[in-house]
Structure formats: structure tokens, C-alpha cells
C-alpha positions in Angstrom: 16.4 14.1 -3.1 18.5 11.3 -1.5 15.6 9.1 -0.9 17.4 5.9 -1.8 19.7 6.3 1.2 16.9 7.5 3.4 14.7 4.5 2.5 17.4 2.2 4.1 16.4 3.8 7.4 12.8 2.8 6.8 13.0 -0.7 8.1 15.7 0.0 10.7 15.0 0.5 14.4 15.0 4.2 15.3 18.3 5.5 16.5 18.2 7.7 19.5 20.8 9.8 21.2 23.5 8.0 23.0 22.6 7.2 26.6 24.9 6.4 29.6 25.6 2.7 29.7 23.1 1.2 32.2 24.3 -0.9 35.1 24.0 -4.6 34.4 20.6 -5.9 35.3 19.1 -9.4 35.3 17.3 -10.2 32.1 13.5 -10.4 32.2 11.4 -12.6 30.0 8.9 -11.4 27.5 6.6 -13.1 25.0 5.9 -12.0 21.4 2.3 -11.0 22.2 3.5 -8.6 24.9 6.1 -7.1 22.6 3.5 -6.7 19.9 1.1 -4.9 22.3 3.8 -2.5 23.4 4.8 -1.8 19.7 1.2 -1.1 18.8 0.7 1.2 21.8 3.8 3.2 20.7 2.5 3.3 17.2 -0.9 4.6 18.4 0.8 7.2 20.5 2.7 8.5 17.5 -0.5 8.7 15.4 -2.4 10.5 18.2 -2.0 14.2 17.7 -3.0 14.8 21.3 0.2 13.1 22.5 3.1 15.5 22.7 6.4 14.8 21.0 8.1 14.8 24.3 5.8 12.1 25.6 6.2 10.0 22.4 10.0 10.3 22.6 9.9 9.2 26.3 7.8 6.2 25.4 10.1 5.3 22.5 13.1 5.4 24.9 11.3 3.2 27.3 10.4 0.7 24.6 13.8 0.4 22.8 16.0 0.8 25.9 14.2 -2.0 27.6 14.7 -4.5 24.8 18.3 -5.4 25.7 17.2 -6.3 29.2 14.6 -8.8 28.1 14.8 -12.2 26.7 12.2 -13.3 24.1 10.4 -16.5 25.0 8.0 -18.5 22.8 6.2 -21.7 23.0 8.2 -24.5 21.3 7.1 -24.9 17.7 5.2 -21.6 17.6 8.0 -19.1 17.0 7.6 -16.9 13.9 9.4 -13.7 13.0 7.2 -10.7 12.4 6.5 -10.3 8.7 8.0 -7.1 7.4 7.9 -5.7 3.8 11.3 -5.5 2.2 11.7 -2.0 0.8 14.9 -1.4 -1.3 14.6 2.4 -1.7 14.6 2.1 -5.5 12.4 4.3 -7.6 9.3 2.4 -8.9 8.9 1.1 -12.4 6.3 -0.9 -14.3 8.8 -3.7 -14.7 9.6 -3.7 -11.0 5.9 -3.9 -10.1 5.4 -6.8 -12.5 8.4 -8.7 -11.0 7.0 -8.1 -7.5 3.7 -9.5 -8.6 5.3 -12.6 -10.1 7.4 -13.2 -7.1 4.5 -12.9 -4.6 2.3 -15.3 -6.7 5.1 -17.8 -6.8 5.6 -17.5 -3.1 1.9 -18.0 -2.5 1.9 -21.2 -4.6 4.9 -22.5 -2.7 3.3 -22.0 0.7 -0.4 -22.6 0.2 -2.3 -25.7 -0.9 -5.1 -23.7 -2.6 -4.2 -21.7 -5.7 -4.5 -17.9 -5.9 -8.0 -16.6 -6.6 -8.9 -17.0 -10.3 -10.1 -13.4 -10.6 -6.8 -12.1 -9.3 -4.8 -14.3 -11.6 -6.8 -13.1 -14.6 -6.2 -9.5 -13.6 -2.4 -10.1 -13.2 -2.4 -11.7 -16.7 -4.3 -8.7 -18.1 -1.8 -6.3 -16.5 1.1 -8.2 -18.2 -0.8 -8.1 -21.5 -1.3 -4.3 -21.1 2.4 -3.9 -20.3 3.6 -5.9 -23.3 1.1 -4.2 -25.6 2.5 -0.7 -24.5 -0.9 0.1 -23.0 0.4 0.5 -19.5 2.6 3.5 -18.9 3.2 6.5 -16.7 1.4 9.8 -17.2 4.4 11.7 -18.6 2.2 14.7 -19.4 1.1 15.1 -15.8 -2.6 15.2 -16.5 -3.6 13.2 -13.4 -4.5 14.9 -10.2 -2.0 14.7 -7.3 -4.2 12.2 -5.5 -5.1 10.2 -8.6 -2.8 7.2 -8.7 -4.1 5.6 -11.9 -6.6 5.9 -14.7 -8.2 3.6 -17.3 -9.1 5.3 -20.6 -11.3 3.7 -23.1 -13.4 4.5 -26.3 -17.1 4.6 -25.8 -17.9 2.6 -29.0 -15.3 -0.1 -28.4 -14.7 -2.8 -25.7 -11.1 -3.2 -26.5 -8.1 -1.0 -26.9 -8.2 0.8 -23.5 -5.1 2.2 -21.9 -3.9 2.5 -18.3 -1.9 5.5 -17.1 -0.2 5.7 -13.8 0.7 8.8 -11.9 4.4 9.7 -12.1 4.3 10.1 -8.3 4.0 6.3 -8.1 7.8 6.1 -8.8 8.6 8.0 -5.7 5.9 6.2 -3.7 7.6 2.9 -4.4 10.7 4.2 -2.8 8.8 4.4 0.5 6.4 1.4 0.3 7.9 -1.0 -2.3 6.7 -2.3 -5.6 4.4 -4.9 -4.2 2.2 -2.4 -2.5 2.1 0.0 -5.4 1.1 -2.9 -7.7 -2.3 -2.7 -6.0 -3.0 0.3 -8.2 -2.0 -1.6 -11.3 -4.3 -4.4 -10.3 -7.1 -1.9 -9.9 -6.7 -0.5 -13.3 -6.1 -3.9 -15.0 -9.4 -5.0 -13.5 -11.1 -2.1 -15.2 -9.6 -3.2 -18.5 -10.9 -6.7 -18.1 -14.4 -5.5 -17.1 -14.5 -3.2 -20.1 -13.6 -6.0 -22.5 -16.5 -8.0 -21.0 -18.9 -5.1 -21.4 -19.3 -4.6 -17.6 -17.6 -1.2 -17.3 -19.6 1.9 -18.5 -19.9 5.5 -17.2 -23.5 4.7 -16.3 -22.4 1.9 -13.9 -19.3 3.5 -12.3 -20.0 2.2 -8.8 -20.2 -1.4 -9.9 -17.0 -0.9 -11.9 -15.2 0.5 -8.9 -16.5 -2.2 -6.6 -15.0 -4.8 -8.9 -11.7 -3.0 -9.1 -11.4 -2.5 -5.3 -12.3 -6.2 -4.8 -9.4 -7.1 -6.9 -7.2 -4.8 -4.8 -8.4 -6.6 -1.8 -7.5 -10.0 -3.3 -4.1 -8.8 -4.1 -3.4 -7.3 -0.7 -4.5 -10.5 1.0 -2.2 -12.5 -1.2 0.9 -10.4 -0.7 0.3 -9.6 3.0 -2.1 -12.3 4.4 -1.5 -11.4 8.0 -1.6 -7.6 7.5 1.7 -7.3 9.5 3.6 -5.9 6.5 1.2 -3.0 6.1 1.1 -2.4 9.9 4.8 -2.3 10.5 5.5 -0.3 7.4 2.8 2.3 8.2 4.1 2.6 11.8 7.7 3.2 10.6 6.7 5.7 8.0 4.4 7.6 10.3 7.0 7.9 13.0 9.6 9.1 10.5 7.2 11.6 8.9 6.2 13.2 12.2 9.9 13.9 13.1 11.3 14.6 9.6 12.5 18.3 9.4 12.9 18.4 5.6 9.6 19.6 4.1 10.0 17.7 0.8 10.9 14.4 2.4 8.1 14.9 4.9 5.6 15.5 2.1 6.8 12.3 0.3 6.4 10.3 3.5 2.9 11.8 4.0 1.9 10.5 0.6 3.1 7.0 1.5 1.2 7.1 4.8 -2.0 8.2 3.1 -1.6 5.5 0.4 -1.2 2.7 3.0 -4.1 4.0 5.0 -6.2 3.9 1.8 -5.1 0.3 1.1 -6.0 -0.5 4.8 -9.5 0.8 4.2 -9.7 -1.6 1.2 -8.6 -4.5 3.4 -11.0 -3.6 6.1 -14.0 -4.3 3.8 -13.0 -8.0 3.9 -13.9 -8.1 0.2 -17.7 -7.9 1.0 -19.9 -6.4 -1.6 -21.8 -4.0 0.7 -18.6 -2.8 2.4 -16.9 -2.3 -0.9 -19.8 -0.3 -2.1 -19.7 1.9 1.0 -16.0 2.6 0.4 -16.6 3.5 -3.2 -19.4 5.9 -2.4 -17.3 7.4 0.4 -14.6 8.1 -2.1 -17.1 10.1 -4.2 -17.9 7.7 -7.1 -21.4 7.7 -8.5 -23.2 6.2 -11.5 -23.5 8.3 -14.6 -20.6 10.5 -13.7 -19.4 11.8 -17.1 -16.6 14.2 -16.2 -13.4 14.6 -18.4 -15.4 13.6 -21.4 -13.7 14.3 -24.7 -15.4 13.2 -28.0 -16.0 9.5 -27.8 -13.3 8.8 -25.2 -14.2 8.3 -21.5 -11.6 8.9 -18.8 -12.6 7.2 -15.6 -11.1 8.4 -12.4 -9.4 5.1 -11.7 -7.6 4.6 -8.4 -7.8 7.8 -6.4 -6.9 8.5 -2.8 -9.4 10.0 -0.4 -7.4 13.2 -0.1 -4.7 14.9 -2.0 -1.3 14.2 -0.5 
């Protein structure tokens, strides 16, 4: 699958069929807020199944064809480019996700007076320790369910020695969304590892364990994408591409990426609040005392799972 080349198109403006050159027209003026509102309206139309493809295409023509006729105006001192996630189209790797985490933390420290949240920093350090200890790897045997992005496995009679396994599909997912977004799953599982070492993670307290892991995901997403613009623009681009992609395999890969980002958006929408995180965890089907996939004295928690199978 030539996804590396296709991923280059991800961040590019959609290319439409050549149109007759319009007659010269006087330029109008438009402010960033107006442009953003138009873009969001187009994104919503794409996501709305009741809006026909013809209508969406017409709106897209209207949006992109109008841009050359308008001049962007901003208040002096307030201009800022929209924050967009750089996606290289490279297959994901554990090393790439770790590099992305290090880069975003360094960027945060450079641009913020306050340090990153201590809980998040501890989790990032734990993920690095798991990687260096060969306890963070992909599920080469394919034992994880299609919608199960990661899992933390541990021994019932020990607080140390747990292992994190990531779904092989994460490699392809990174082609679409980049290593920084997929690192959210690593952070989730690394938090489980920390909580287990502290004696806070047990099968009998699965909900509390997942609340802790999703809170860490929230902290990571707010650090790497404080405004939420990266997730918004990336989701919109992927969704539009997916709805018009004729190749079934590429369409399915794009669908996974869209579902993954929507899941992360649900995490962000909790605002890191305990009660909202608990609602999300219960909505995803977690419950205390859940003892599935039990083999001897080893417990295999469900880890980071999406709401539906992609």
C-alpha cells in the first residue's frame, strides 16, 4: 500500500478539477475567525451523512475557489497561523513515538513558564524505562483485538515486571496521524505500569485504573495540542479524504485513523475531571472485578481500546 506517498496529501489542500480561469475581481477582506467558521462548516457538512456528496463538493468549490479573491486581515500583533500536526507518512515505531514525546516536552518547556505536569513526566519516564528494558513492544503474535490498541500484562503476585504490548496496527495508524498522537496509547499503558508498581492497579479496581490511565492521556494531549487545532484540522482532512477514497483498503485505514482521533477527542472533552473520566471509562465497557483473559497467575488487562472495531 503506497501510504507514504498518500500521506503527503493529508496536510495539503484538496485538489479539485481544473476550472475556467475566473475574470479578475476586486479582492475582498476576510478575518481569521470568519475563515475558521467557514472551514468548520465545511467539515461539519462532510461529517453529516444527510448532506449529499454533490452538495459537499459544491460547498468545497465555493470555499477553496473563493480564497484567491480574498485578502486575510488580522489585528496588529494578533496574527497566528493555524496549528497543524506535521505528519510525515512514515510507518510508526516505538523509537519514533519516544522521539515525538521528547520533542513535544522540550517544546513545552521552551514556550511555557510552568513545567509539564509531574504525573505526565513520571509516565513518560516510565515509558522510556519500559522501552529500554525491552518491556514495550508490538504484539507480533496478533493476539490483540482489532480495536485494542494496547495492553498491559502483569503477574498477580508481583508489582513489578509488567509488559506493554501495542497493536501492530499502530504502525499504520501513525502514517495517518503521526507519532505524537499515537504516543497517547503508550502513555496510557505506561500509566498502568506505574500504578501497578504502586499497588493501585488490580483486576478488582479496573475502573479506577482506567480513569488514571485516561487522565494521563488527557494530560499528554493537552501538552502536545493545547489549543486542539491539530486534532481538529487533522480529523477534518482525514474524514474528507476517507469519504471520497475509492480504494477499500486505504479507506479502511483512514477509517481507523478517524475513529482513533474521535476517541482521543472524547478523552479531551472530559477536561481531565474525575467524574467525566469515569463516565467515559464506563461507556467503553470497563467494570470492576472484570477477570477475562485470565491465564494462571497472569492478568491481561484490556488496556487502551477504541469504542468500536475499526
